[in-house]
BATI-870714 format. One record per residue: residue in three letters; x, y, z of N, C-alpha, C, CB in turn; residue number from 1. Coordinates in pm, 1 decimal. Glycine has a CB too. Layout:
# residues N
<"Ala"; <X; Y; Z>; <X; Y; Z>; <X; Y; Z>; <X; Y; Z>; NUM>
...
***
This chain:
# residues 151
<"Met"; <600.1; 2617.1; -24.0>; <464.4; 2598.4; -22.4>; <408.1; 2577.9; -163.7>; <402.2; 2711.2; 44.9>; 1>
<"Gln"; <324.2; 2486.5; -176.1>; <252.1; 2471.1; -310.5>; <155.9; 2581.5; -343.1>; <173.7; 2341.0; -314.3>; 2>
<"Asp"; <129.9; 2590.6; -468.3>; <27.6; 2695.0; -516.7>; <-105.5; 2637.7; -497.7>; <46.0; 2736.5; -669.6>; 3>
<"Asp"; <-191.9; 2703.9; -418.6>; <-321.9; 2668.1; -389.2>; <-419.9; 2692.8; -503.1>; <-362.3; 2737.4; -271.8>; 4>
<"Thr"; <-374.9; 2727.8; -620.9>; <-452.4; 2733.0; -729.8>; <-460.8; 2621.1; -819.8>; <-418.1; 2831.7; -793.8>; 5>
<"Arg"; <-398.0; 2505.8; -778.8>; <-405.0; 2393.6; -835.8>; <-560.0; 2341.9; -847.9>; <-315.9; 2306.9; -762.4>; 6>
<"Thr"; <-595.1; 2271.1; -949.3>; <-743.4; 2229.2; -972.4>; <-746.8; 2108.3; -1012.4>; <-819.2; 2304.8; -1067.5>; 7>
<"Trp"; <-881.5; 2052.4; -1014.9>; <-918.0; 1931.8; -1065.5>; <-868.6; 1894.5; -1223.5>; <-1065.5; 1931.5; -1051.6>; 8>
<"Ser"; <-876.5; 2015.9; -1300.1>; <-834.6; 2001.2; -1437.2>; <-699.9; 2003.5; -1455.1>; <-886.8; 2095.0; -1517.6>; 9>
<"Asp"; <-619.6; 2033.4; -1352.8>; <-469.6; 2021.3; -1358.0>; <-419.6; 1876.1; -1338.7>; <-405.7; 2111.3; -1247.9>; 10>
<"Ile"; <-511.6; 1789.9; -1295.6>; <-466.8; 1651.7; -1275.2>; <-462.6; 1572.7; -1419.0>; <-568.8; 1577.9; -1168.6>; 11>
<"Glu"; <-348.9; 1526.4; -1449.8>; <-327.8; 1454.8; -1578.3>; <-314.6; 1298.4; -1552.0>; <-194.9; 1511.9; -1651.9>; 12>
<"Val"; <-407.1; 1233.3; -1627.1>; <-402.7; 1080.1; -1615.6>; <-272.8; 1043.8; -1703.2>; <-551.0; 1001.8; -1676.7>; 13>
<"Gly"; <-199.9; 967.8; -1649.4>; <-73.5; 921.4; -1705.5>; <59.5; 976.7; -1644.1>; <-75.1; 953.7; -1847.3>; 14>
<"Arg"; <37.2; 1093.8; -1565.6>; <152.1; 1146.7; -1509.1>; <216.2; 1059.5; -1423.3>; <127.4; 1260.3; -1445.1>; 15>
<"Val"; <354.5; 1068.3; -1422.8>; <450.9; 986.2; -1350.9>; <528.3; 1080.0; -1274.2>; <539.9; 899.4; -1441.2>; 16>
<"Phe"; <524.1; 1045.1; -1128.9>; <586.9; 1147.4; -1045.7>; <747.1; 1099.7; -1032.1>; <504.7; 1158.6; -892.9>; 17>
<"Glu"; <831.4; 1186.6; -1001.9>; <965.5; 1150.6; -957.2>; <965.6; 1049.5; -824.4>; <1043.0; 1288.5; -924.6>; 18>
<"Pro"; <1041.3; 943.4; -841.9>; <1037.1; 848.4; -729.2>; <1086.1; 911.9; -585.1>; <1129.8; 724.5; -768.7>; 19>
<"Ile"; <1029.3; 863.8; -488.8>; <1076.8; 914.7; -355.7>; <1130.9; 788.6; -289.3>; <957.0; 988.2; -265.0>; 20>
<"Thr"; <1245.8; 804.4; -223.1>; <1322.2; 709.2; -143.7>; <1316.3; 736.0; 1.3>; <1461.6; 707.8; -185.6>; 21>
<"Tyr"; <1301.5; 640.4; 86.8>; <1318.1; 660.6; 224.1>; <1342.4; 532.8; 305.5>; <1202.5; 729.6; 273.3>; 22>
<"His"; <1397.7; 546.8; 423.5>; <1462.0; 438.3; 501.8>; <1351.4; 394.5; 611.3>; <1607.6; 491.8; 573.4>; 23>
<"Ile"; <1328.8; 264.2; 616.8>; <1231.9; 218.4; 722.3>; <1319.6; 162.6; 830.6>; <1124.1; 107.5; 668.8>; 24>
<"Thr"; <1314.2; 226.8; 952.1>; <1408.8; 190.7; 1065.0>; <1323.1; 94.9; 1152.5>; <1464.1; 326.5; 1152.6>; 25>
<"Glu"; <1395.7; 22.8; 1239.5>; <1331.8; -57.9; 1342.2>; <1241.7; 28.0; 1428.3>; <1436.1; -128.4; 1428.5>; 26>
<"Gln"; <1285.0; 147.0; 1465.4>; <1213.2; 240.7; 1545.7>; <1075.5; 284.9; 1484.8>; <1300.9; 359.8; 1567.6>; 27>
<"Ala"; <1091.8; 303.0; 1358.1>; <951.9; 347.1; 1275.4>; <861.8; 221.9; 1281.9>; <979.8; 391.2; 1099.7>; 28>
<"Val"; <911.7; 106.9; 1274.9>; <819.3; -16.8; 1297.0>; <753.9; -21.5; 1434.6>; <900.7; -150.2; 1279.7>; 29>
<"Arg"; <846.1; 10.9; 1533.2>; <797.1; 4.8; 1677.1>; <683.9; 106.8; 1696.6>; <916.7; 35.5; 1781.4>; 30>
<"Asp"; <724.0; 221.6; 1634.9>; <619.3; 345.1; 1640.6>; <494.6; 304.5; 1568.4>; <677.8; 485.4; 1568.5>; 31>
<"Phe"; <494.3; 242.5; 1459.9>; <380.4; 200.9; 1396.4>; <295.3; 94.1; 1473.7>; <420.0; 152.4; 1268.4>; 32>
<"Glu"; <364.5; -5.7; 1538.2>; <303.2; -88.5; 1637.0>; <242.0; -23.5; 1742.8>; <390.0; -173.4; 1688.8>; 33>
<"Ala"; <300.4; 77.5; 1794.2>; <248.4; 147.3; 1918.0>; <122.9; 213.2; 1886.8>; <347.0; 251.3; 1974.0>; 34>
<"Val"; <113.3; 274.4; 1767.2>; <2.1; 355.5; 1711.2>; <-115.0; 262.8; 1687.3>; <43.7; 429.0; 1577.0>; 35>
<"Thr"; <-84.2; 162.6; 1611.2>; <-191.8; 65.7; 1558.4>; <-233.4; -35.9; 1672.2>; <-134.9; -18.7; 1426.7>; 36>
<"Gly"; <-145.2; -62.4; 1768.4>; <-182.1; -152.3; 1880.0>; <-151.1; -296.0; 1828.4>; <-340.2; -134.8; 1924.1>; 37>
<"Val"; <-93.6; -307.4; 1716.8>; <-67.3; -443.0; 1664.3>; <72.8; -473.1; 1637.1>; <-140.5; -465.1; 1542.9>; 38>
<"Ser"; <107.5; -598.3; 1688.5>; <255.8; -637.3; 1664.2>; <265.5; -787.9; 1635.8>; <349.6; -601.2; 1793.7>; 39>
<"His"; <368.4; -825.2; 1570.3>; <383.1; -955.5; 1531.4>; <529.3; -1005.3; 1546.5>; <335.2; -968.1; 1394.3>; 40>
<"Pro"; <557.0; -1126.4; 1601.9>; <686.5; -1166.6; 1611.6>; <775.2; -1155.2; 1486.5>; <683.5; -1295.0; 1655.5>; 41>
<"Trp"; <713.8; -1165.1; 1368.7>; <800.3; -1152.2; 1240.4>; <849.5; -1012.7; 1224.0>; <719.9; -1191.7; 1109.8>; 42>
<"Gln"; <786.7; -907.9; 1292.6>; <850.7; -771.9; 1288.2>; <966.7; -757.9; 1371.7>; <757.7; -668.1; 1327.3>; 43>
<"Ala"; <1004.4; -871.6; 1455.6>; <1116.6; -850.7; 1551.2>; <1211.4; -961.8; 1528.5>; <1069.9; -846.4; 1702.0>; 44>
<"Asp"; <1243.3; -987.2; 1399.8>; <1332.7; -1088.3; 1354.4>; <1312.3; -1240.1; 1370.2>; <1443.8; -1060.8; 1411.2>; 45>
<"Gln"; <1182.0; -1264.9; 1377.0>; <1147.3; -1399.5; 1404.8>; <1060.2; -1447.1; 1281.6>; <1070.3; -1411.1; 1545.9>; 46>
<"Ser"; <1098.0; -1408.4; 1167.0>; <1012.1; -1433.4; 1047.1>; <1082.0; -1552.1; 976.9>; <998.2; -1299.4; 947.4>; 47>
<"Pro"; <1019.1; -1640.8; 904.7>; <1056.0; -1742.9; 829.9>; <1151.6; -1684.8; 708.1>; <927.5; -1816.8; 784.0>; 48>
<"Tyr"; <1169.3; -1564.8; 690.9>; <1254.7; -1511.5; 585.3>; <1386.8; -1496.4; 640.4>; <1205.4; -1380.8; 529.0>; 49>
<"Gly"; <1399.3; -1502.2; 766.9>; <1553.6; -1484.2; 816.5>; <1578.9; -1335.9; 853.8>; <1666.5; -1527.8; 693.8>; 50>
<"Phe"; <1479.7; -1261.3; 855.4>; <1491.7; -1103.8; 873.5>; <1365.3; -1055.5; 921.1>; <1528.3; -1023.9; 738.7>; 51>
<"Ala"; <1373.5; -942.1; 1004.3>; <1254.1; -874.6; 1052.4>; <1181.7; -808.7; 929.2>; <1292.4; -765.8; 1163.7>; 52>
<"Ile"; <1048.5; -812.4; 927.6>; <967.7; -758.1; 822.1>; <890.7; -638.9; 860.1>; <878.1; -857.0; 773.3>; 53>
<"Val"; <874.2; -550.8; 771.1>; <781.7; -426.7; 791.0>; <632.9; -476.4; 783.4>; <809.2; -308.0; 672.0>; 54>
<"Pro"; <548.4; -431.9; 871.5>; <407.2; -450.1; 857.3>; <360.8; -416.2; 727.7>; <335.5; -376.1; 952.0>; 55>
<"Pro"; <288.1; -493.9; 651.9>; <245.3; -471.3; 507.1>; <154.4; -348.8; 500.3>; <167.6; -599.7; 447.0>; 56>
<"Thr"; <92.8; -315.9; 602.9>; <7.0; -189.3; 578.3>; <68.2; -65.4; 619.1>; <-122.8; -196.0; 649.4>; 57>
<"Met"; <210.8; -70.5; 672.9>; <285.8; 57.9; 721.1>; <304.3; 150.7; 606.0>; <430.5; 25.1; 783.9>; 58>
<"Pro"; <335.5; 118.6; 477.0>; <359.9; 207.1; 381.1>; <221.8; 246.9; 302.6>; <466.6; 147.6; 292.2>; 59>
<"Cys"; <112.8; 204.6; 354.4>; <-15.9; 229.3; 267.3>; <-45.4; 384.0; 248.8>; <-149.0; 158.5; 339.7>; 60>
<"Thr"; <3.7; 477.1; 324.7>; <-39.7; 611.9; 317.0>; <74.8; 679.7; 218.5>; <-51.8; 681.8; 472.8>; 61>
<"Asp"; <165.6; 614.9; 163.7>; <268.7; 678.1; 76.8>; <208.1; 772.5; -21.5>; <348.3; 573.2; 1.6>; 62>
<"Tyr"; <88.5; 729.0; -68.2>; <26.5; 813.6; -170.3>; <10.8; 956.1; -140.9>; <-99.4; 764.7; -200.5>; 63>
<"Thr"; <-5.3; 990.2; -14.9>; <-9.6; 1141.2; 18.7>; <103.8; 1209.9; -6.9>; <-37.4; 1168.2; 153.1>; 64>
<"Leu"; <229.4; 1152.7; -15.2>; <342.6; 1220.4; -71.2>; <335.3; 1266.8; -208.7>; <450.0; 1140.6; -62.1>; 65>
<"Phe"; <254.7; 1213.8; -282.0>; <238.5; 1228.8; -420.7>; <109.8; 1330.1; -453.6>; <219.9; 1081.6; -483.3>; 66>
<"Leu"; <-0.6; 1299.1; -381.6>; <-124.2; 1370.8; -392.8>; <-102.2; 1518.4; -364.4>; <-227.9; 1312.6; -299.0>; 67>
<"Ser"; <-8.3; 1538.7; -268.7>; <11.0; 1671.3; -236.1>; <78.3; 1752.8; -342.5>; <83.3; 1677.8; -117.2>; 68>
<"Gln"; <140.6; 1682.9; -453.0>; <207.8; 1746.3; -547.9>; <111.9; 1787.8; -652.2>; <313.5; 1666.1; -597.0>; 69>
<"Ile"; <-19.7; 1738.6; -654.7>; <-110.1; 1777.1; -771.2>; <-213.5; 1860.4; -726.7>; <-172.1; 1660.3; -840.8>; 70>
<"Leu"; <-242.2; 1870.3; -580.5>; <-361.9; 1943.8; -526.3>; <-325.4; 1998.6; -398.7>; <-487.1; 1855.3; -510.7>; 71>
<"Pro"; <-396.9; 2110.6; -362.9>; <-384.3; 2154.9; -231.8>; <-408.5; 2050.7; -126.5>; <-470.8; 2262.7; -212.8>; 72>
<"Pro"; <-380.1; 2072.8; -0.4>; <-424.1; 1979.4; 102.2>; <-578.2; 1949.3; 87.3>; <-392.0; 2038.6; 244.7>; 73>
<"Ile"; <-604.8; 1830.6; 60.7>; <-754.2; 1794.7; 37.3>; <-818.5; 1726.8; 160.1>; <-769.4; 1695.5; -87.9>; 74>
<"Val"; <-958.8; 1745.5; 149.2>; <-1046.8; 1668.1; 241.2>; <-1108.1; 1562.8; 153.6>; <-1159.5; 1758.8; 314.4>; 75>
<"Gly"; <-1070.0; 1442.1; 164.3>; <-1125.2; 1338.5; 69.3>; <-1167.5; 1211.6; 143.3>; <-1018.8; 1300.9; -40.0>; 76>
<"Met"; <-1224.4; 1116.6; 76.5>; <-1271.6; 989.3; 130.8>; <-1198.2; 884.4; 49.7>; <-1431.5; 972.8; 122.0>; 77>
<"His"; <-1155.8; 796.2; 121.1>; <-1099.5; 669.1; 64.8>; <-1210.7; 586.7; -2.8>; <-1030.5; 582.9; 178.8>; 78>
<"Ala"; <-1211.6; 572.5; -131.0>; <-1309.4; 492.6; -202.3>; <-1267.7; 344.7; -220.3>; <-1334.4; 554.8; -336.9>; 79>
<"Asn"; <-1152.6; 328.0; -259.0>; <-1105.8; 188.1; -283.4>; <-965.1; 181.4; -262.4>; <-1137.2; 138.1; -421.4>; 80>
<"His"; <-904.7; 75.6; -214.6>; <-756.8; 58.4; -197.5>; <-736.2; -91.1; -214.3>; <-700.6; 112.8; -51.9>; 81>
<"Arg"; <-648.6; -128.4; -313.4>; <-603.3; -263.5; -355.1>; <-449.8; -267.1; -328.4>; <-638.8; -294.0; -513.2>; 82>
<"Met"; <-411.3; -363.9; -258.8>; <-273.5; -392.6; -236.3>; <-243.8; -543.9; -268.9>; <-236.6; -357.1; -89.3>; 83>
<"Lys"; <-126.8; -534.8; -357.3>; <-78.4; -669.3; -401.7>; <57.1; -684.6; -337.8>; <-70.1; -684.3; -563.2>; 84>
<"Leu"; <71.0; -774.1; -239.2>; <200.1; -796.1; -178.8>; <280.0; -898.5; -248.6>; <185.2; -833.8; -40.0>; 85>
<"Ile"; <395.6; -862.4; -299.7>; <483.9; -938.5; -376.5>; <594.1; -1013.8; -291.5>; <545.9; -848.1; -476.1>; 86>
<"Arg"; <656.7; -937.5; -209.2>; <761.7; -996.3; -114.1>; <762.3; -905.0; 14.3>; <915.6; -1000.8; -185.6>; 87>
<"Pro"; <814.2; -953.4; 125.3>; <805.3; -869.5; 238.5>; <927.8; -768.0; 237.0>; <801.7; -957.5; 368.8>; 88>
<"Ile"; <894.3; -649.6; 297.5>; <992.6; -545.3; 307.0>; <1077.0; -571.2; 436.2>; <922.8; -402.7; 308.7>; 89>
<"Pro"; <1213.5; -579.5; 419.3>; <1296.5; -601.7; 543.8>; <1305.4; -472.4; 627.5>; <1443.5; -650.3; 505.6>; 90>
<"Val"; <1289.1; -484.2; 757.6>; <1315.5; -368.9; 841.9>; <1455.0; -335.7; 820.9>; <1285.5; -393.1; 989.8>; 91>
<"Asp"; <1478.6; -197.7; 839.6>; <1605.1; -133.3; 825.2>; <1653.9; -134.1; 676.9>; <1706.3; -201.6; 916.1>; 92>
<"Ser"; <1556.5; -102.6; 583.6>; <1598.6; -89.2; 438.2>; <1551.8; 35.0; 372.8>; <1547.7; -204.5; 356.9>; 93>
<"Asp"; <1609.7; 63.4; 267.0>; <1568.5; 170.4; 180.0>; <1461.8; 111.1; 85.8>; <1691.7; 231.8; 100.6>; 94>
<"Val"; <1352.0; 191.4; 79.6>; <1235.0; 178.4; -9.9>; <1229.9; 295.0; -114.5>; <1102.4; 176.5; 75.7>; 95>
<"Arg"; <1200.5; 254.1; -235.4>; <1175.5; 352.4; -335.4>; <1016.2; 343.9; -364.4>; <1269.1; 324.1; -469.2>; 96>
<"Val"; <958.7; 451.0; -368.8>; <813.2; 460.9; -410.4>; <801.2; 535.6; -550.6>; <727.0; 542.0; -295.6>; 97>
<"Gln"; <732.6; 456.2; -642.9>; <714.5; 513.3; -763.8>; <550.9; 527.6; -787.8>; <790.6; 425.3; -872.5>; 98>
<"Cys"; <513.3; 637.1; -830.0>; <369.4; 666.3; -834.2>; <328.8; 727.3; -973.2>; <331.8; 765.6; -717.3>; 99>
<"Ser"; <193.1; 695.1; -1008.5>; <155.6; 748.8; -1141.2>; <3.2; 762.6; -1116.6>; <198.4; 648.8; -1274.6>; 100>
<"Val"; <-52.7; 871.5; -1195.6>; <-201.5; 882.0; -1192.0>; <-260.0; 796.7; -1310.9>; <-248.9; 1038.5; -1203.2>; 101>
<"Thr"; <-346.9; 700.0; -1255.9>; <-404.3; 611.9; -1358.5>; <-536.1; 635.2; -1398.4>; <-400.1; 483.9; -1319.7>; 102>
<"Asp"; <-621.5; 728.2; -1316.0>; <-746.4; 752.0; -1360.3>; <-797.3; 876.4; -1290.4>; <-831.5; 634.4; -1339.9>; 103>
<"Lys"; <-901.3; 947.0; -1337.4>; <-974.0; 1044.0; -1275.9>; <-1114.3; 1055.3; -1344.5>; <-896.7; 1172.2; -1278.4>; 104>
<"Phe"; <-1217.8; 1064.1; -1249.4>; <-1347.7; 1064.2; -1293.4>; <-1447.4; 1117.1; -1211.3>; <-1381.1; 947.9; -1322.8>; 105>
<"Thr"; <-1562.6; 1159.9; -1258.4>; <-1666.3; 1209.1; -1170.5>; <-1781.2; 1101.8; -1172.7>; <-1717.5; 1355.2; -1217.2>; 106>
<"Lys"; <-1840.8; 1081.5; -1049.6>; <-1935.2; 989.9; -1022.8>; <-2039.7; 1039.6; -924.8>; <-1872.2; 873.4; -977.5>; 107>
<"Arg"; <-2151.1; 1048.8; -955.6>; <-2270.8; 1093.3; -857.2>; <-2230.5; 1227.6; -799.1>; <-2298.5; 982.4; -728.5>; 108>
<"Gly"; <-2172.8; 1309.7; -870.6>; <-2135.8; 1441.1; -842.4>; <-2009.0; 1456.7; -752.8>; <-2249.3; 1505.8; -781.0>; 109>
<"His"; <-1924.9; 1356.8; -739.7>; <-1799.6; 1360.1; -665.6>; <-1690.6; 1341.8; -761.4>; <-1793.4; 1255.0; -556.3>; 110>
<"Arg"; <-1576.0; 1403.1; -737.1>; <-1454.6; 1389.4; -815.3>; <-1369.9; 1290.5; -750.3>; <-1381.2; 1519.6; -831.7>; 111>
<"Tyr"; <-1305.0; 1186.1; -842.4>; <-1222.3; 1093.7; -792.8>; <-1083.9; 1088.3; -860.9>; <-1288.4; 971.4; -799.6>; 112>
<"Val"; <-980.9; 1056.7; -800.8>; <-855.7; 1023.3; -865.0>; <-806.9; 899.2; -810.4>; <-753.9; 1129.5; -849.9>; 113>
<"Thr"; <-738.3; 823.8; -906.6>; <-689.0; 682.3; -885.1>; <-530.3; 697.3; -900.6>; <-757.7; 569.5; -999.7>; 114>
<"Leu"; <-460.1; 665.6; -807.5>; <-317.5; 656.2; -800.7>; <-259.9; 521.7; -802.2>; <-273.1; 720.0; -687.5>; 115>
<"Glu"; <-157.1; 465.1; -872.4>; <-86.5; 343.8; -838.6>; <41.0; 379.8; -788.3>; <-72.7; 250.9; -951.6>; 116>
<"Tyr"; <88.8; 315.0; -679.6>; <214.1; 335.7; -625.1>; <287.8; 212.2; -600.1>; <203.2; 409.2; -508.6>; 117>
<"Val"; <402.3; 188.7; -643.4>; <487.2; 71.9; -636.9>; <592.7; 90.9; -549.9>; <538.3; 34.2; -761.5>; 118>
<"Leu"; <611.0; 7.5; -446.5>; <731.2; 4.9; -350.4>; <828.2; -101.9; -386.8>; <686.7; -18.7; -202.7>; 119>
<"Asp"; <966.7; -61.0; -412.5>; <1061.4; -158.7; -445.2>; <1195.7; -132.2; -373.3>; <1078.4; -163.3; -593.7>; 120>
<"Asp"; <1290.2; -200.7; -398.4>; <1424.4; -176.0; -327.2>; <1511.0; -97.6; -400.7>; <1496.9; -297.7; -296.0>; 121>
<"Gly"; <1467.0; -41.1; -492.2>; <1552.5; 48.8; -583.9>; <1617.2; -15.1; -706.2>; <1664.4; 108.0; -504.1>; 122>
<"Thr"; <1598.8; -146.6; -714.0>; <1652.6; -214.5; -815.0>; <1545.3; -314.2; -893.8>; <1768.6; -287.1; -756.1>; 123>
<"Glu"; <1425.4; -259.6; -884.1>; <1328.9; -315.7; -955.5>; <1262.6; -440.6; -883.0>; <1385.6; -348.3; -1083.8>; 124>
<"Asn"; <1317.7; -483.6; -766.8>; <1273.9; -593.1; -688.2>; <1143.8; -545.3; -620.1>; <1384.6; -638.7; -585.1>; 125>
<"Thr"; <1026.2; -558.9; -672.7>; <891.9; -500.1; -618.9>; <858.5; -570.3; -487.5>; <766.6; -521.2; -725.9>; 126>
<"Tyr"; <810.9; -476.5; -385.9>; <757.9; -526.1; -254.1>; <606.4; -535.4; -266.6>; <799.0; -429.2; -131.6>; 127>
<"Val"; <549.1; -419.6; -304.5>; <410.5; -394.2; -280.8>; <362.0; -314.9; -402.7>; <386.9; -317.6; -144.6>; 128>
<"Ile"; <245.2; -344.9; -475.5>; <182.7; -250.6; -568.0>; <35.2; -214.8; -501.0>; <170.8; -320.4; -724.8>; 129>
<"Asn"; <23.9; -85.4; -484.5>; <-94.8; -20.0; -425.3>; <-172.0; 51.4; -529.7>; <-56.1; 77.3; -315.1>; 130>
<"Thr"; <-301.6; 36.9; -530.6>; <-376.9; 123.8; -610.7>; <-498.0; 173.2; -531.2>; <-417.6; 55.0; -738.7>; 131>
<"Ile"; <-508.8; 302.9; -522.2>; <-595.3; 382.0; -434.5>; <-688.6; 474.7; -520.1>; <-507.2; 467.7; -334.8>; 132>
<"Thr"; <-821.4; 478.7; -497.5>; <-912.8; 571.3; -552.1>; <-972.2; 645.1; -424.0>; <-1025.2; 497.0; -645.1>; 133>
<"Met"; <-962.5; 772.2; -438.4>; <-1026.0; 863.8; -346.3>; <-1092.8; 985.8; -388.9>; <-937.9; 901.4; -261.4>; 134>
<"Thr"; <-1187.1; 1041.1; -329.9>; <-1258.5; 1165.9; -367.8>; <-1151.0; 1295.2; -345.3>; <-1402.0; 1181.3; -269.5>; 135>
<"Val"; <-1166.5; 1378.6; -428.4>; <-1089.3; 1496.3; -415.2>; <-1176.7; 1619.1; -438.9>; <-972.6; 1492.8; -510.1>; 136>
<"Asp"; <-1280.0; 1629.3; -351.4>; <-1378.6; 1743.9; -378.3>; <-1346.3; 1862.5; -305.1>; <-1519.6; 1707.9; -343.4>; 137>
<"Ala"; <-1281.9; 1858.9; -192.9>; <-1250.0; 1979.9; -114.6>; <-1110.5; 1989.4; -58.2>; <-1342.8; 1990.2; -4.0>; 138>
<"Tyr"; <-1059.4; 2107.3; -46.6>; <-928.9; 2129.3; 15.8>; <-930.8; 2223.5; 123.0>; <-833.2; 2173.2; -78.5>; 139>
<"Ile"; <-828.3; 2231.4; 199.6>; <-818.5; 2313.5; 322.1>; <-712.7; 2415.9; 280.2>; <-777.1; 2227.0; 459.1>; 140>
<"Asn"; <-778.8; 2550.3; 275.8>; <-690.1; 2665.7; 247.6>; <-593.9; 2694.4; 359.7>; <-771.9; 2789.3; 220.9>; 141>
<"Pro"; <-487.7; 2788.9; 348.1>; <-399.5; 2822.8; 451.1>; <-476.0; 2875.2; 584.2>; <-302.9; 2928.2; 395.7>; 142>
<"Ser"; <-594.6; 2936.9; 561.7>; <-664.9; 2991.0; 688.0>; <-757.7; 2876.8; 750.7>; <-758.6; 3126.1; 649.8>; 143>
<"Gly"; <-754.7; 2755.8; 712.6>; <-814.1; 2639.6; 767.7>; <-953.4; 2617.3; 708.1>; <-819.9; 2650.9; 917.7>; 144>
<"Val"; <-994.6; 2710.5; 624.6>; <-1137.7; 2703.0; 566.4>; <-1139.9; 2592.9; 455.5>; <-1185.4; 2850.1; 501.5>; 145>
<"Thr"; <-1239.8; 2508.2; 456.1>; <-1261.6; 2412.9; 351.5>; <-1330.4; 2463.5; 232.5>; <-1333.7; 2304.5; 401.1>; 146>
<"Arg"; <-1268.0; 2457.7; 120.4>; <-1313.2; 2510.0; -10.4>; <-1333.5; 2384.6; -109.9>; <-1201.9; 2618.3; -70.1>; 147>
<"Glu"; <-1416.0; 2415.3; -203.5>; <-1444.6; 2321.1; -308.3>; <-1310.5; 2318.0; -398.7>; <-1581.0; 2366.0; -393.0>; 148>
<"Val"; <-1278.7; 2210.2; -450.0>; <-1180.4; 2199.3; -560.0>; <-1246.0; 2237.0; -688.2>; <-1121.4; 2057.2; -570.6>; 149>
<"Val"; <-1191.9; 2338.8; -743.6>; <-1253.3; 2407.0; -858.9>; <-1226.3; 2320.4; -979.8>; <-1196.5; 2554.1; -879.2>; 150>
<"Ala"; <-1329.5; 2314.1; -1071.4>; <-1308.7; 2235.2; -1186.1>; <-1206.4; 2270.6; -1289.2>; <-1423.2; 2227.2; -1246.7>; 151>
***
């Protein structure tokens, strides 16, 4: 369990996290389709690339794997999300996610952090580059009570 004394001032712009690797299975794609209610023939091996492709928005929440390393579980708002699609991710493939903190700032009394996370095949062949900015004003402590993230 992470130490819940982590604070806003502990967030270092420029921090680079250890990469995380995971496997995207056909079943994971089916589960994503079921939850979102959206499917496409390209996700079932009918793509012009000659292989089934992962829905491009499926890995959009990978940033949470890294955010939890710098702050306790937060209650935040998505402020901005930019996604640059470079090439499709094949279903049934390993994906490496590399992430860094690119900015943190206060605006109108709210604290924000910006993360950039890049998905590739583990050999520098980039699939997607995501940049997300979110508020990090409050966290949920172990008793479930929302508390302000201390400066």
